[in-house]
N, C-alpha and C positions, 0 to 999 in steps of 0.2 A: 286658500284655493291655490292649486298648482295648474299650471298651464302646461299641456303636453303637445309638443310639436309634432306634426305628422310625420311618419317616416318615409323618406323619399322612396320611390319605386326601384331606382338604381342606386345601391348603397354607396356606390363611387361618385355619385353626382351630389354635390353640395345642396343644401336646402336652399341656398341663395338663387341657385340657378333654376329651381322648380318653379318659381313665379313667372318668369319670362316664357318658360316653356309651355306652361299652363295657360297663358295669354294667348300665346300663337295657337294651341290646340283649340282653345275656346273659339277663336276667330274662324279657324278652319271649319269647325263644327257649324257655325253660323252660316259660312258660304255654302257648305254642302246642303244645309237644309234650305236655304234660299233657291238652289238650282236642282233640288232633288225632285223635280217633277216632271213628267214626260214633255209636256208643251215647253216648258222652259229650256230643256235640254236640247229639244229640236229648233227652238229659235237660236240657241247659241251655236249649234252645228250650222246652221243657215248662216249666221254672221260670220262664223269662222271660215267660211268659203272665200271670204273676200270680195273685192270688187268684181262685179260682172254685169251682165245685161239685166236690166230690170223690166220685167214684163209689164206692158202696160195695157189695161183693160179699158177699151172704149165702149 
């Protein structure tokens, strides 16, 4: 049985560099999926505004 290594997308990039790149892209895809909902993005936007007055409902 002959094992064939996948061809890198960028022929100038060595195969050894492909694995860390793929790991980073995989992690980025997971983060994008996790925040890829309107409610989550609105919450992140609210949190990004920083410290401010917090309304108190009595």
